[in-house]
VEXTORDO-30819 format. One record per residue (C-alpha): x, y, z; residue in one letter; residue number from 1. Coordinates in Angstrom, 1 decimal, decimal comma, always signed. Example, Ala and Ser with C-alpha at 12.3 -4.5 7.8 and 13.67 -1.06 7.14 Angstrom:
<recs>
<rec><c1>+12,3</c1><c2>-4,5</c2><c3>+7,8</c3><residuo>A</residuo><num>1</num></rec>
<rec><c1>+13,7</c1><c2>-1,1</c2><c3>+7,1</c3><residuo>S</residuo><num>2</num></rec>
</recs>
This chain:
<recs>
<rec><c1>+25,1</c1><c2>+1,3</c2><c3>-13,1</c3><residuo>M</residuo><num>1</num></rec>
<rec><c1>+27,4</c1><c2>+2,7</c2><c3>-14,5</c3><residuo>D</residuo><num>2</num></rec>
<rec><c1>+30,5</c1><c2>+4,1</c2><c3>-13,0</c3><residuo>E</residuo><num>3</num></rec>
<rec><c1>+33,4</c1><c2>+6,1</c2><c3>-14,2</c3><residuo>I</residuo><num>4</num></rec>
<rec><c1>+36,9</c1><c2>+4,5</c2><c3>-13,4</c3><residuo>Q</residuo><num>5</num></rec>
<rec><c1>+39,8</c1><c2>+6,8</c2><c3>-12,5</c3><residuo>P</residuo><num>6</num></rec>
<rec><c1>+40,8</c1><c2>+6,5</c2><c3>-16,1</c3><residuo>S</residuo><num>7</num></rec>
<rec><c1>+37,7</c1><c2>+7,7</c2><c3>-17,4</c3><residuo>G</residuo><num>8</num></rec>
<rec><c1>+36,7</c1><c2>+4,1</c2><c3>-18,4</c3><residuo>V</residuo><num>9</num></rec>
<rec><c1>+33,1</c1><c2>+3,2</c2><c3>-18,2</c3><residuo>F</residuo><num>10</num></rec>
<rec><c1>+32,2</c1><c2>-0,1</c2><c3>-16,5</c3><residuo>H</residuo><num>11</num></rec>
<rec><c1>+29,2</c1><c2>-1,6</c2><c3>-16,4</c3><residuo>M</residuo><num>12</num></rec>
<rec><c1>+27,7</c1><c2>-3,4</c2><c3>-13,1</c3><residuo>A</residuo><num>13</num></rec>
<rec><c1>+26,8</c1><c2>-6,8</c2><c3>-13,2</c3><residuo>K</residuo><num>14</num></rec>
<rec><c1>+23,8</c1><c2>-8,2</c2><c3>-11,1</c3><residuo>Y</residuo><num>15</num></rec>
<rec><c1>+22,8</c1><c2>-11,4</c2><c3>-10,0</c3><residuo>E</residuo><num>16</num></rec>
<rec><c1>+20,1</c1><c2>-13,2</c2><c3>-11,4</c3><residuo>E</residuo><num>17</num></rec>
<rec><c1>+18,6</c1><c2>-13,7</c2><c3>-8,0</c3><residuo>Q</residuo><num>18</num></rec>
<rec><c1>+19,1</c1><c2>-10,2</c2><c3>-7,7</c3><residuo>F</residuo><num>19</num></rec>
<rec><c1>+17,3</c1><c2>-9,0</c2><c3>-10,6</c3><residuo>K</residuo><num>20</num></rec>
<rec><c1>+14,2</c1><c2>-11,4</c2><c3>-9,5</c3><residuo>I</residuo><num>21</num></rec>
<rec><c1>+14,3</c1><c2>-9,1</c2><c3>-6,2</c3><residuo>K</residuo><num>22</num></rec>
<rec><c1>+13,7</c1><c2>-6,1</c2><c3>-7,6</c3><residuo>V</residuo><num>23</num></rec>
<rec><c1>+11,4</c1><c2>-7,3</c2><c3>-10,6</c3><residuo>V</residuo><num>24</num></rec>
<rec><c1>+9,2</c1><c2>-8,5</c2><c3>-8,0</c3><residuo>Q</residuo><num>25</num></rec>
<rec><c1>+9,3</c1><c2>-6,0</c2><c3>-5,8</c3><residuo>A</residuo><num>26</num></rec>
<rec><c1>+8,1</c1><c2>-3,3</c2><c3>-8,5</c3><residuo>Y</residuo><num>27</num></rec>
<rec><c1>+5,4</c1><c2>-6,0</c2><c3>-9,7</c3><residuo>L</residuo><num>28</num></rec>
<rec><c1>+3,8</c1><c2>-6,8</c2><c3>-6,1</c3><residuo>Q</residuo><num>29</num></rec>
<rec><c1>+3,9</c1><c2>-3,0</c2><c3>-5,5</c3><residuo>G</residuo><num>30</num></rec>
<rec><c1>+2,4</c1><c2>+0,6</c2><c3>-6,4</c3><residuo>T</residuo><num>31</num></rec>
<rec><c1>+6,0</c1><c2>+1,7</c2><c3>-6,5</c3><residuo>D</residuo><num>32</num></rec>
<rec><c1>+6,7</c1><c2>+3,0</c2><c3>-10,2</c3><residuo>G</residuo><num>33</num></rec>
<rec><c1>+10,4</c1><c2>+2,3</c2><c3>-11,8</c3><residuo>F</residuo><num>34</num></rec>
<rec><c1>+12,2</c1><c2>+4,9</c2><c3>-10,3</c3><residuo>K</residuo><num>35</num></rec>
<rec><c1>+11,1</c1><c2>+4,6</c2><c3>-6,5</c3><residuo>S</residuo><num>36</num></rec>
<rec><c1>+12,2</c1><c2>+0,8</c2><c3>-7,1</c3><residuo>V</residuo><num>37</num></rec>
<rec><c1>+15,3</c1><c2>+1,6</c2><c3>-8,4</c3><residuo>G</residuo><num>38</num></rec>
<rec><c1>+16,3</c1><c2>+4,6</c2><c3>-5,8</c3><residuo>R</residuo><num>39</num></rec>
<rec><c1>+15,4</c1><c2>+1,7</c2><c3>-3,2</c3><residuo>R</residuo><num>40</num></rec>
<rec><c1>+17,7</c1><c2>-0,9</c2><c3>-4,8</c3><residuo>H</residuo><num>41</num></rec>
<rec><c1>+20,6</c1><c2>+1,3</c2><c3>-5,8</c3><residuo>D</residuo><num>42</num></rec>
<rec><c1>+19,7</c1><c2>+0,7</c2><c3>-9,6</c3><residuo>V</residuo><num>43</num></rec>
<rec><c1>+18,9</c1><c2>+3,1</c2><c3>-12,2</c3><residuo>P</residuo><num>44</num></rec>
<rec><c1>+15,4</c1><c2>+3,1</c2><c3>-13,3</c3><residuo>H</residuo><num>45</num></rec>
<rec><c1>+16,0</c1><c2>+2,5</c2><c3>-16,9</c3><residuo>S</residuo><num>46</num></rec>
<rec><c1>+17,4</c1><c2>-1,0</c2><c3>-15,7</c3><residuo>V</residuo><num>47</num></rec>
<rec><c1>+14,6</c1><c2>-1,8</c2><c3>-13,6</c3><residuo>V</residuo><num>48</num></rec>
<rec><c1>+11,9</c1><c2>-1,2</c2><c3>-16,8</c3><residuo>R</residuo><num>49</num></rec>
<rec><c1>+14,5</c1><c2>-3,3</c2><c3>-19,0</c3><residuo>R</residuo><num>50</num></rec>
<rec><c1>+14,2</c1><c2>-6,3</c2><c3>-16,4</c3><residuo>W</residuo><num>51</num></rec>
<rec><c1>+10,3</c1><c2>-5,7</c2><c3>-15,8</c3><residuo>V</residuo><num>52</num></rec>
<rec><c1>+9,8</c1><c2>-5,6</c2><c3>-19,7</c3><residuo>E</residuo><num>53</num></rec>
<rec><c1>+12,7</c1><c2>-8,8</c2><c3>-20,1</c3><residuo>S</residuo><num>54</num></rec>
<rec><c1>+10,7</c1><c2>-10,6</c2><c3>-17,3</c3><residuo>F</residuo><num>55</num></rec>
<rec><c1>+7,2</c1><c2>-10,3</c2><c3>-18,9</c3><residuo>R</residuo><num>56</num></rec>
<rec><c1>+8,2</c1><c2>-11,2</c2><c3>-22,1</c3><residuo>A</residuo><num>57</num></rec>
<rec><c1>+10,5</c1><c2>-14,1</c2><c3>-21,3</c3><residuo>H</residuo><num>58</num></rec>
<rec><c1>+9,9</c1><c2>-15,2</c2><c3>-17,4</c3><residuo>G</residuo><num>59</num></rec>
<rec><c1>+13,1</c1><c2>-15,7</c2><c3>-15,4</c3><residuo>V</residuo><num>60</num></rec>
<rec><c1>+15,3</c1><c2>-16,6</c2><c3>-18,5</c3><residuo>D</residuo><num>61</num></rec>
<rec><c1>+14,9</c1><c2>-13,1</c2><c3>-19,3</c3><residuo>G</residuo><num>62</num></rec>
<rec><c1>+16,8</c1><c2>-12,2</c2><c3>-16,4</c3><residuo>L</residuo><num>63</num></rec>
<rec><c1>+19,7</c1><c2>-14,5</c2><c3>-17,1</c3><residuo>R</residuo><num>64</num></rec>
<rec><c1>+23,1</c1><c2>-13,3</c2><c3>-18,4</c3><residuo>R</residuo><num>65</num></rec>
<rec><c1>+23,5</c1><c2>-13,9</c2><c3>-22,0</c3><residuo>Q</residuo><num>66</num></rec>
<rec><c1>+26,7</c1><c2>-15,5</c2><c3>-23,3</c3><residuo>S</residuo><num>67</num></rec>
<rec><c1>+28,9</c1><c2>-13,4</c2><c3>-25,6</c3><residuo>G</residuo><num>68</num></rec>
<rec><c1>+30,5</c1><c2>-16,3</c2><c3>-27,7</c3><residuo>S</residuo><num>69</num></rec>
<rec><c1>+28,7</c1><c2>-18,0</c2><c3>-30,1</c3><residuo>Y</residuo><num>70</num></rec>
<rec><c1>+29,5</c1><c2>-21,8</c2><c3>-30,9</c3><residuo>S</residuo><num>71</num></rec>
<rec><c1>+31,7</c1><c2>-23,1</c2><c3>-33,4</c3><residuo>A</residuo><num>72</num></rec>
<rec><c1>+28,8</c1><c2>-24,8</c2><c3>-35,3</c3><residuo>A</residuo><num>73</num></rec>
<rec><c1>+26,6</c1><c2>-21,5</c2><c3>-35,1</c3><residuo>F</residuo><num>74</num></rec>
<rec><c1>+30,3</c1><c2>-19,5</c2><c3>-36,6</c3><residuo>K</residuo><num>75</num></rec>
<rec><c1>+30,2</c1><c2>-22,2</c2><c3>-39,2</c3><residuo>H</residuo><num>76</num></rec>
<rec><c1>+26,3</c1><c2>-22,0</c2><c3>-40,3</c3><residuo>S</residuo><num>77</num></rec>
<rec><c1>+26,7</c1><c2>-18,0</c2><c3>-40,7</c3><residuo>V</residuo><num>78</num></rec>
<rec><c1>+29,3</c1><c2>-18,5</c2><c3>-43,3</c3><residuo>L</residuo><num>79</num></rec>
</recs>
């Protein structure tokens, strides 16, 4: 969920892996849509949809945070 800080800077919320799993399971086990599940867990419906799609494609690994940096070996291989 994006939050507007007093300075006007956007902050992307970080969600724990277990919370993402709980939300995805709520969607997959129920009859509610993305919007209803999102409202119940205070998460934008677009985020719920992205998590469900990622889970379907990659399992639990799709819900894990990605590292924002690359290893030195990978950087050298690109050059």
